[in-house]
LOGU-319805 format. One record per residue (C-alpha): x, y, z; residue in three letters; residue number from 1; chain. Coordinates in nm, 2 decimals, decimal comma, padded with zeros to 4 digits. Each point is the difference from the previous one (the first is absolute). Layout:
N
c1 = X | c2 = Y | c3 = Z | code = ALA | pos = NUM | unit = A
...
//
This chain:
94
c1 = 08,46 | c2 = 13,04 | c3 = 05,35 | code = GLY | pos = 1 | unit = A
c1 = -00,24 | c2 = 00,25 | c3 = 00,12 | code = ASN | pos = 2 | unit = A
c1 = -00,29 | c2 = 00,02 | c3 = -00,24 | code = GLN | pos = 3 | unit = A
c1 = -00,21 | c2 = 00,31 | c3 = 00,02 | code = LYS | pos = 4 | unit = A
c1 = -00,35 | c2 = 00,01 | c3 = -00,13 | code = LEU | pos = 5 | unit = A
c1 = -00,09 | c2 = 00,34 | c3 = -00,15 | code = ILE | pos = 6 | unit = A
c1 = -00,36 | c2 = 00,09 | c3 = -00,04 | code = VAL | pos = 7 | unit = A
c1 = -00,09 | c2 = 00,30 | c3 = -00,21 | code = ARG | pos = 8 | unit = A
c1 = -00,31 | c2 = 00,13 | c3 = -00,16 | code = ARG | pos = 9 | unit = A
c1 = -00,04 | c2 = -00,03 | c3 = -00,37 | code = GLY | pos = 10 | unit = A
c1 = -00,17 | c2 = 00,27 | c3 = -00,21 | code = LYS | pos = 11 | unit = A
c1 = -00,33 | c2 = -00,18 | c3 = 00,05 | code = ASP | pos = 12 | unit = A
c1 = 00,03 | c2 = 00,01 | c3 = 00,37 | code = GLY | pos = 13 | unit = A
c1 = 00,05 | c2 = -00,37 | c3 = 00,04 | code = ASN | pos = 14 | unit = A
c1 = 00,31 | c2 = -00,11 | c3 = 00,19 | code = SER | pos = 15 | unit = A
c1 = 00,28 | c2 = -00,16 | c3 = -00,19 | code = ILE | pos = 16 | unit = A
c1 = 00,24 | c2 = -00,21 | c3 = 00,18 | code = SER | pos = 17 | unit = A
c1 = 00,34 | c2 = -00,11 | c3 = -00,13 | code = THR | pos = 18 | unit = A
c1 = 00,08 | c2 = -00,37 | c3 = 00,06 | code = LYS | pos = 19 | unit = A
c1 = 00,36 | c2 = -00,12 | c3 = 00,08 | code = LYS | pos = 20 | unit = A
c1 = 00,15 | c2 = 00,13 | c3 = -00,31 | code = GLU | pos = 21 | unit = A
c1 = 00,29 | c2 = 00,23 | c3 = 00,04 | code = PRO | pos = 22 | unit = A
c1 = -00,08 | c2 = 00,38 | c3 = 00,01 | code = ARG | pos = 23 | unit = A
c1 = 00,26 | c2 = 00,25 | c3 = -00,12 | code = PHE | pos = 24 | unit = A
c1 = 00,02 | c2 = 00,36 | c3 = 00,11 | code = TYR | pos = 25 | unit = A
c1 = 00,21 | c2 = 00,29 | c3 = -00,10 | code = VAL | pos = 26 | unit = A
c1 = 00,12 | c2 = 00,15 | c3 = 00,32 | code = ILE | pos = 27 | unit = A
c1 = 00,04 | c2 = 00,37 | c3 = -00,02 | code = ILE | pos = 28 | unit = A
c1 = 00,14 | c2 = 00,06 | c3 = 00,34 | code = GLY | pos = 29 | unit = A
c1 = -00,03 | c2 = -00,02 | c3 = 00,38 | code = ALA | pos = 30 | unit = A
c1 = -00,10 | c2 = 00,29 | c3 = 00,20 | code = PHE | pos = 31 | unit = A
c1 = 00,02 | c2 = 00,08 | c3 = 00,38 | code = ALA | pos = 32 | unit = A
c1 = -00,24 | c2 = 00,31 | c3 = -00,01 | code = ASP | pos = 33 | unit = A
c1 = -00,37 | c2 = -00,10 | c3 = -00,03 | code = GLU | pos = 34 | unit = A
c1 = -00,06 | c2 = 00,33 | c3 = -00,20 | code = ARG | pos = 35 | unit = A
c1 = 00,26 | c2 = -00,11 | c3 = -00,26 | code = ASN | pos = 36 | unit = A
c1 = -00,17 | c2 = -00,34 | c3 = -00,02 | code = VAL | pos = 37 | unit = A
c1 = -00,33 | c2 = 00,16 | c3 = -00,05 | code = ALA | pos = 38 | unit = A
c1 = 00,13 | c2 = 00,23 | c3 = -00,28 | code = ALA | pos = 39 | unit = A
c1 = 00,19 | c2 = -00,28 | c3 = -00,18 | code = ALA | pos = 40 | unit = A
c1 = -00,31 | c2 = -00,23 | c3 = 00,03 | code = LYS | pos = 41 | unit = A
c1 = -00,23 | c2 = 00,27 | c3 = -00,15 | code = ASN | pos = 42 | unit = A
c1 = 00,25 | c2 = 00,04 | c3 = -00,29 | code = ASN | pos = 43 | unit = A
c1 = 00,00 | c2 = -00,37 | c3 = -00,07 | code = LEU | pos = 44 | unit = A
c1 = -00,38 | c2 = -00,01 | c3 = 00,01 | code = LEU | pos = 45 | unit = A
c1 = -00,01 | c2 = 00,27 | c3 = -00,27 | code = LYS | pos = 46 | unit = A
c1 = 00,27 | c2 = -00,17 | c3 = -00,21 | code = GLN | pos = 47 | unit = A
c1 = -00,12 | c2 = -00,36 | c3 = 00,04 | code = PHE | pos = 48 | unit = A
c1 = -00,38 | c2 = 00,01 | c3 = 00,08 | code = PRO | pos = 49 | unit = A
c1 = -00,05 | c2 = -00,37 | c3 = -00,09 | code = ASP | pos = 50 | unit = A
c1 = 00,30 | c2 = -00,12 | c3 = 00,21 | code = SER | pos = 51 | unit = A
c1 = -00,01 | c2 = -00,13 | c3 = 00,36 | code = PHE | pos = 52 | unit = A
c1 = 00,22 | c2 = 00,24 | c3 = 00,19 | code = ILE | pos = 53 | unit = A
c1 = 00,22 | c2 = -00,20 | c3 = 00,26 | code = LEU | pos = 54 | unit = A
c1 = 00,05 | c2 = 00,19 | c3 = 00,33 | code = THR | pos = 55 | unit = A
c1 = 00,22 | c2 = -00,21 | c3 = 00,23 | code = GLU | pos = 56 | unit = A
c1 = 00,06 | c2 = 00,14 | c3 = 00,34 | code = LYS | pos = 57 | unit = A
c1 = 00,32 | c2 = -00,09 | c3 = 00,17 | code = GLY | pos = 58 | unit = A
c1 = 00,13 | c2 = 00,11 | c3 = 00,34 | code = PRO | pos = 59 | unit = A
c1 = 00,16 | c2 = 00,32 | c3 = -00,14 | code = HIS | pos = 60 | unit = A
c1 = -00,10 | c2 = 00,03 | c3 = -00,37 | code = LEU | pos = 61 | unit = A
c1 = -00,30 | c2 = -00,06 | c3 = -00,21 | code = THR | pos = 62 | unit = A
c1 = 00,08 | c2 = -00,17 | c3 = -00,33 | code = ARG | pos = 63 | unit = A
c1 = -00,21 | c2 = 00,12 | c3 = -00,30 | code = LEU | pos = 64 | unit = A
c1 = -00,05 | c2 = -00,15 | c3 = -00,34 | code = GLY | pos = 65 | unit = A
c1 = -00,25 | c2 = -00,10 | c3 = -00,26 | code = TYR | pos = 66 | unit = A
c1 = -00,10 | c2 = -00,34 | c3 = -00,15 | code = SER | pos = 67 | unit = A
c1 = 00,12 | c2 = -00,10 | c3 = -00,34 | code = VAL | pos = 68 | unit = A
c1 = -00,17 | c2 = -00,35 | c3 = -00,02 | code = GLY | pos = 69 | unit = A
c1 = 00,12 | c2 = -00,35 | c3 = 00,03 | code = SER | pos = 70 | unit = A
c1 = 00,19 | c2 = -00,04 | c3 = -00,32 | code = ASP | pos = 71 | unit = A
c1 = 00,38 | c2 = 00,03 | c3 = 00,06 | code = PRO | pos = 72 | unit = A
c1 = 00,08 | c2 = 00,12 | c3 = -00,35 | code = ASP | pos = 73 | unit = A
c1 = -00,27 | c2 = 00,27 | c3 = 00,00 | code = LYS | pos = 74 | unit = A
c1 = 00,10 | c2 = 00,10 | c3 = 00,35 | code = ALA | pos = 75 | unit = A
c1 = 00,36 | c2 = 00,05 | c3 = -00,11 | code = LYS | pos = 76 | unit = A
c1 = -00,11 | c2 = 00,21 | c3 = -00,30 | code = GLU | pos = 77 | unit = A
c1 = -00,21 | c2 = 00,22 | c3 = 00,24 | code = GLN | pos = 78 | unit = A
c1 = 00,30 | c2 = 00,04 | c3 = 00,23 | code = LEU | pos = 79 | unit = A
c1 = 00,23 | c2 = 00,11 | c3 = -00,28 | code = ILE | pos = 80 | unit = A
c1 = -00,26 | c2 = 00,25 | c3 = -00,12 | code = ALA | pos = 81 | unit = A
c1 = -00,03 | c2 = 00,13 | c3 = 00,35 | code = ALA | pos = 82 | unit = A
c1 = 00,37 | c2 = 00,01 | c3 = 00,05 | code = GLN | pos = 83 | unit = A
c1 = 00,03 | c2 = 00,24 | c3 = -00,30 | code = SER | pos = 84 | unit = A
c1 = -00,17 | c2 = 00,24 | c3 = 00,24 | code = GLU | pos = 85 | unit = A
c1 = 00,18 | c2 = -00,09 | c3 = 00,32 | code = ASN | pos = 86 | unit = A
c1 = 00,29 | c2 = -00,25 | c3 = 00,00 | code = SER | pos = 87 | unit = A
c1 = -00,05 | c2 = -00,08 | c3 = 00,37 | code = SER | pos = 88 | unit = A
c1 = -00,33 | c2 = -00,18 | c3 = -00,07 | code = TYR | pos = 89 | unit = A
c1 = 00,02 | c2 = -00,39 | c3 = 00,05 | code = TRP | pos = 90 | unit = A
c1 = -00,20 | c2 = -00,31 | c3 = -00,04 | code = LEU | pos = 91 | unit = A
c1 = -00,16 | c2 = -00,19 | c3 = 00,30 | code = LEU | pos = 92 | unit = A
c1 = -00,13 | c2 = -00,34 | c3 = -00,05 | code = LYS | pos = 93 | unit = A
c1 = -00,26 | c2 = -00,13 | c3 = 00,26 | code = GLU | pos = 94 | unit = A
//
């Protein structure tokens, strides 16, 4: 498969890289308009300040979500909690 290496900054400013373990993301939607992407991303940053925000640009839509770790059971719990707000959210494994 296609493995992505995600590098982000930890609270101490050092980069943290995730190895080849799977990462799970709750996907909140896909948006065509960049303004909608920006607004939704800002909301996610406020709600989940410690999460990596996934922004995947496709040819027509930009998919948006937030990381929920690498443990499949915890990821499913996070998804169920998120779906109580919006039932269209789904889980992406990368």
